[in-house]
C-alpha positions as CSV (number, residue, x, y, z in Angstrom):
1,X,15.4,-18.3,-9.2
2,X,13.2,-15.5,-10.2
3,X,11.7,-12.4,-8.6
4,X,8.9,-10.4,-10.3
5,X,8.0,-7.0,-9.0
6,X,4.7,-5.2,-10.3
7,X,4.0,-1.6,-10.6
8,X,1.1,0.2,-12.1
9,X,2.0,3.4,-14.0
10,X,-0.6,6.1,-13.7
11,X,-1.2,9.5,-15.4
12,X,-1.6,11.2,-12.3
13,X,2.0,10.2,-11.1
14,X,3.7,10.9,-14.5
15,X,5.7,13.6,-12.9
16,X,7.5,11.0,-10.6
17,X,8.2,8.5,-13.4
18,X,11.8,9.4,-14.1
19,X,12.9,9.2,-10.3
20,X,10.9,5.9,-9.9
21,X,12.5,4.2,-13.1
22,X,15.9,5.4,-12.2
23,X,15.6,3.8,-8.7
24,X,14.5,0.5,-10.3
25,X,17.2,0.5,-12.6
26,X,19.8,0.8,-9.7
27,X,18.1,-2.0,-7.4
28,X,20.8,-4.5,-6.5
29,X,19.8,-8.2,-7.3
30,X,20.4,-10.8,-4.7
31,X,22.8,-13.8,-5.7
32,X,21.2,-16.6,-7.5
33,X,18.2,-14.6,-8.4
34,X,16.7,-12.9,-11.6
35,X,14.7,-9.9,-11.5
36,X,11.9,-9.0,-13.9
37,X,9.7,-6.0,-13.5
38,X,6.1,-5.9,-14.9
39,X,4.5,-2.5,-15.7
40,X,0.6,-2.3,-16.0
41,X,-0.3,0.6,-18.2
42,X,-3.6,2.0,-19.6
43,X,-3.6,1.5,-23.4
44,X,-3.8,5.3,-23.9
45,X,-0.5,5.8,-22.0
46,X,1.5,3.3,-23.9
47,X,3.9,6.2,-24.7
48,X,5.5,5.5,-21.3
49,X,7.4,2.7,-23.1
50,X,9.8,5.1,-24.5
51,X,10.7,6.4,-21.1
52,X,11.0,2.9,-19.6
53,X,13.3,1.8,-22.4
54,X,15.5,4.9,-21.8
55,X,15.5,4.5,-17.9
56,X,15.7,0.7,-17.4
57,X,19.1,-0.1,-19.1
58,X,20.0,-2.9,-16.6
59,X,16.8,-4.5,-15.8
60,X,14.5,-7.1,-17.8
61,X,10.8,-5.7,-17.9
62,X,7.5,-6.5,-19.5
63,X,4.5,-4.3,-20.1
64,X,0.7,-5.2,-19.5
65,X,-1.9,-3.3,-21.2
66,X,-5.1,-2.5,-19.5
67,X,-8.2,-0.7,-20.8
68,X,-9.0,1.3,-17.6
69,X,-6.3,1.2,-15.0
70,X,-8.2,1.3,-11.6
71,X,-6.0,0.6,-8.7
72,X,-7.5,-2.9,-7.9
73,X,-8.1,-3.8,-11.5
74,X,-4.3,-3.1,-12.3
75,X,-3.2,-5.2,-9.1
76,X,-5.6,-8.1,-10.3
77,X,-3.9,-8.2,-13.8
78,X,-0.4,-8.6,-12.0
79,X,-1.9,-11.2,-9.8
80,X,-3.1,-13.1,-12.9
81,X,0.3,-12.7,-14.5
82,X,2.1,-14.2,-11.3
83,X,-0.2,-17.3,-11.3
84,X,0.7,-18.0,-15.1
85,X,4.4,-17.3,-14.7
86,X,7.0,-19.1,-12.7
87,X,8.7,-17.0,-9.9
88,X,10.0,-17.7,-6.3
89,X,9.2,-14.2,-4.8
90,X,7.1,-11.2,-5.9
91,X,6.2,-7.9,-4.7
92,X,4.3,-4.7,-5.5
93,X,5.7,-1.1,-5.6
94,X,4.2,2.3,-6.3
95,X,5.1,4.6,-9.1
96,X,5.4,7.6,-7.0
97,X,8.0,6.0,-4.7
98,X,11.8,5.9,-4.8
99,X,13.2,2.3,-4.1
100,X,16.6,2.2,-2.5
101,X,19.5,0.2,-3.9
102,X,19.5,-2.5,-1.3
103,X,15.7,-2.8,-0.9
104,X,15.4,-6.2,-2.7
105,X,18.4,-7.7,-0.9
106,X,17.0,-6.7,2.4
107,X,13.6,-8.1,1.6
108,X,15.0,-11.6,0.6
109,X,17.3,-11.7,3.7
110,X,14.4,-10.8,6.0
111,X,11.9,-13.3,4.4
112,X,14.4,-16.2,4.8
113,X,15.6,-15.3,8.2
114,X,12.1,-14.7,9.7
115,X,10.5,-17.6,8.0
116,X,7.4,-15.7,6.8
117,X,5.3,-15.5,3.8
118,X,4.7,-11.9,3.3
119,X,6.6,-8.9,4.3
120,X,6.0,-5.1,4.4
121,X,8.0,-2.1,5.3
122,X,7.5,1.7,6.0
123,X,6.9,4.4,3.5
124,X,8.8,7.5,4.1
125,X,7.8,10.9,2.7
126,X,9.4,13.9,1.1
127,X,7.8,17.2,2.2
128,X,8.5,20.9,1.8
129,X,7.3,21.5,5.3
130,X,8.5,19.4,8.3
131,X,5.2,20.0,10.0
132,X,3.4,17.8,7.4
133,X,6.1,15.1,8.0
134,X,4.9,15.0,11.4
135,X,1.4,14.4,10.2
136,X,2.4,11.8,8.0
137,X,4.0,10.1,10.9
138,X,0.7,10.1,12.6
139,X,-1.2,8.2,9.7
140,X,1.5,5.7,8.8
141,X,1.7,2.2,10.7
142,X,4.1,2.3,13.4
143,X,5.4,-1.2,13.9
144,X,8.5,-2.9,15.4
145,X,11.1,-4.7,13.2
146,X,10.1,-8.3,12.8
147,X,6.5,-7.7,14.3
148,X,3.8,-10.0,13.1
149,X,1.2,-7.7,11.3
150,X,-2.3,-8.4,9.5
151,X,-1.6,-6.7,6.5
152,X,0.9,-4.7,4.4
153,X,0.4,-2.0,1.6
154,X,1.3,-2.6,-2.1
155,X,3.6,0.5,-2.0
156,X,6.2,-1.7,-0.2
157,X,5.4,-5.4,-0.2
158,X,7.2,-8.6,-0.8
159,X,5.9,-12.2,-0.7
160,X,6.3,-15.9,-1.7
161,X,4.9,-16.2,-5.2
162,X,3.4,-19.6,-4.3
163,X,0.8,-18.2,-1.8
164,X,-1.0,-16.5,-4.8
165,X,-1.0,-19.8,-6.8
166,X,-2.7,-21.6,-3.7
167,X,-5.4,-19.0,-3.2
168,X,-8.2,-17.4,-5.2
169,X,-8.0,-14.2,-3.4
170,X,-8.3,-11.2,-5.6
171,X,-8.1,-7.3,-5.0
172,X,-11.6,-6.1,-4.4
173,X,-12.6,-4.0,-7.3
174,X,-15.5,-2.4,-5.5
175,X,-12.9,-0.5,-3.5
176,X,-11.8,1.3,-6.6
177,X,-12.9,4.6,-5.2
178,X,-13.0,3.7,-1.6
179,X,-9.4,2.7,-1.2
180,X,-7.9,-0.2,1.1
181,X,-8.0,-3.0,-1.5
182,X,-4.4,-3.8,-0.5
183,X,-5.3,-3.9,3.2
184,X,-8.2,-6.3,2.5
185,X,-6.2,-8.6,0.0
186,X,-3.2,-9.3,2.5
187,X,-5.5,-9.3,5.5
188,X,-7.4,-12.2,3.9
189,X,-4.3,-14.0,3.1
190,X,-3.1,-13.6,6.7
191,X,-6.4,-15.0,7.8
192,X,-5.6,-18.1,5.8
193,X,-2.5,-18.5,8.2
194,X,0.1,-16.9,5.9
195,X,2.6,-15.3,8.1
196,X,3.0,-11.6,7.5
197,X,5.8,-9.6,9.2
198,X,7.1,-5.9,9.3
199,X,10.8,-5.3,8.0
200,X,11.5,-1.8,9.5
201,X,14.8,-1.7,7.6
202,X,13.3,-1.8,4.0
203,X,11.8,1.4,3.5
204,X,10.6,3.2,0.3
205,X,10.3,7.0,0.0
206,X,7.3,8.6,-1.6
207,X,8.0,11.6,-3.9
208,X,7.0,15.1,-2.7
209,X,3.5,15.9,-3.4
210,X,2.8,19.4,-2.5
211,X,-0.9,19.1,-3.0
212,X,-1.0,16.8,0.0
213,X,0.4,19.3,2.2
214,X,-2.6,20.7,3.7
215,X,-4.9,19.9,6.7
216,X,-7.9,19.2,4.5
217,X,-6.2,16.3,2.7
218,X,-5.1,14.7,6.0
219,X,-8.7,15.0,7.2
220,X,-10.1,13.5,4.1
221,X,-7.6,10.6,4.1
222,X,-8.4,9.7,7.7
223,X,-12.1,10.0,6.7
224,X,-11.1,7.3,4.0
225,X,-9.5,5.1,6.5
226,X,-12.9,5.1,8.4
227,X,-15.2,4.1,5.7
228,X,-12.7,1.7,3.9
229,X,-12.1,0.1,7.4
230,X,-15.9,-0.5,7.8
231,X,-16.0,-2.1,4.5
232,X,-13.0,-4.3,5.0
233,X,-14.4,-5.5,8.4
234,X,-17.8,-6.5,6.7
235,X,-15.9,-8.6,4.2
236,X,-13.6,-10.3,6.7
237,X,-15.9,-10.9,9.5
238,X,-19.6,-10.8,7.8
239,X,-22.0,-7.9,7.6
240,X,-23.4,-8.2,11.1
241,X,-20.2,-8.6,12.9
242,X,-18.4,-6.1,10.7
243,X,-21.0,-3.4,11.5
244,X,-20.8,-4.3,15.4
245,X,-17.0,-4.1,15.2
246,X,-17.3,-0.6,13.5
247,X,-19.6,0.8,16.2
248,X,-17.0,-0.6,18.8
249,X,-14.1,1.0,17.0
250,X,-16.1,4.3,16.7
251,X,-16.6,4.3,20.5
252,X,-12.8,3.6,21.0
253,X,-11.8,6.1,18.5
254,X,-13.9,8.8,20.1
255,X,-12.4,8.1,23.5
256,X,-9.0,8.5,22.0
257,X,-10.0,11.7,20.4
258,X,-11.1,13.0,23.6
259,X,-8.2,11.7,25.6
260,X,-5.6,13.4,23.2
261,X,-7.6,16.7,23.1
262,X,-8.3,17.1,26.8
263,X,-5.3,15.6,28.5
264,X,-2.4,16.4,26.3
265,X,-2.3,20.0,25.1
266,X,0.4,19.7,22.4
267,X,-0.1,20.5,18.8
268,X,0.5,16.8,17.5
269,X,-2.0,15.5,20.0
270,X,-4.6,18.0,18.9
271,X,-4.0,16.4,15.2
272,X,-4.1,12.9,16.7
273,X,-7.5,13.8,18.3
274,X,-8.9,15.3,15.1
275,X,-7.7,12.3,13.0
276,X,-9.4,9.8,15.3
277,X,-12.6,12.0,15.1
278,X,-12.5,11.8,11.3
279,X,-12.0,8.1,11.2
280,X,-14.9,7.6,13.5
281,X,-17.0,9.7,11.1
282,X,-15.7,7.6,8.3
283,X,-16.8,4.5,10.0
284,X,-20.2,6.0,10.6
285,X,-20.5,7.0,6.9
286,X,-19.5,3.4,6.0
287,X,-22.1,1.9,8.2
288,X,-24.6,4.1,6.1
289,X,-23.3,2.8,3.0
290,X,-21.5,6.0,1.9
291,X,-19.7,5.5,-1.6
292,X,-17.2,8.4,-2.6
293,X,-17.2,9.3,-6.3
294,X,-13.4,9.4,-6.4
295,X,-10.2,7.9,-4.7
296,X,-8.7,10.2,-2.0
């Protein structure tokens, strides 16, 4: 039986490619399975082929070329490939991450044992300053092992290939600069009654990105979560209900923001308060049809 993993290789993450490819080369493949890795690359970056051939000594791979590699566009190319090719399981991974050797075995074991269709796991972070590790913890999903979830992220996702063959759901290309196309994609699948669960034991680690180690980046990211969340709710529930939900969530987030600011005088709780505030502002911007010029 075949497993197919998809990864889009981007110019901005070029400096992480060596570690990423080396980790893929070391992945242990479960018994009775074959692994194939699909790389989606912009035509102008075809030079990456030499590095892939050098690093992926033990793994079968294929390259798909795309004219302009926006995040949802690249993911849709992989979805199209999966529909045309035979596989039992598939998954998405990001090119700025390191994948542990037993990640694949862990995912296969989990999806069988928990009788689910989609699995997600944590993304850990390499940082220079532990303070920023605490902030990453505040914005990453905090889930229990085996917990049922509405969506997973493409930085660490695994699923039964047949669910895509049965569905016409695609990654929303309107979210190219907004972000959240993976959240919407898997949320729509879970609303089609596909069971989605959290595997706490199958983590990947994002490579250190020093440019993210500043408060400004975290505030902008929370702002993005707000306006992308508004868009996602409008698509899932319809425009009127989606906007109503955004106003409700703005109210709740402002309550949480005030709660953490006033009642708990601790550094982390201050940033929790700030993050909730910026997510609520992002929701409001989304209601006002704000569209960012670039992805944050």
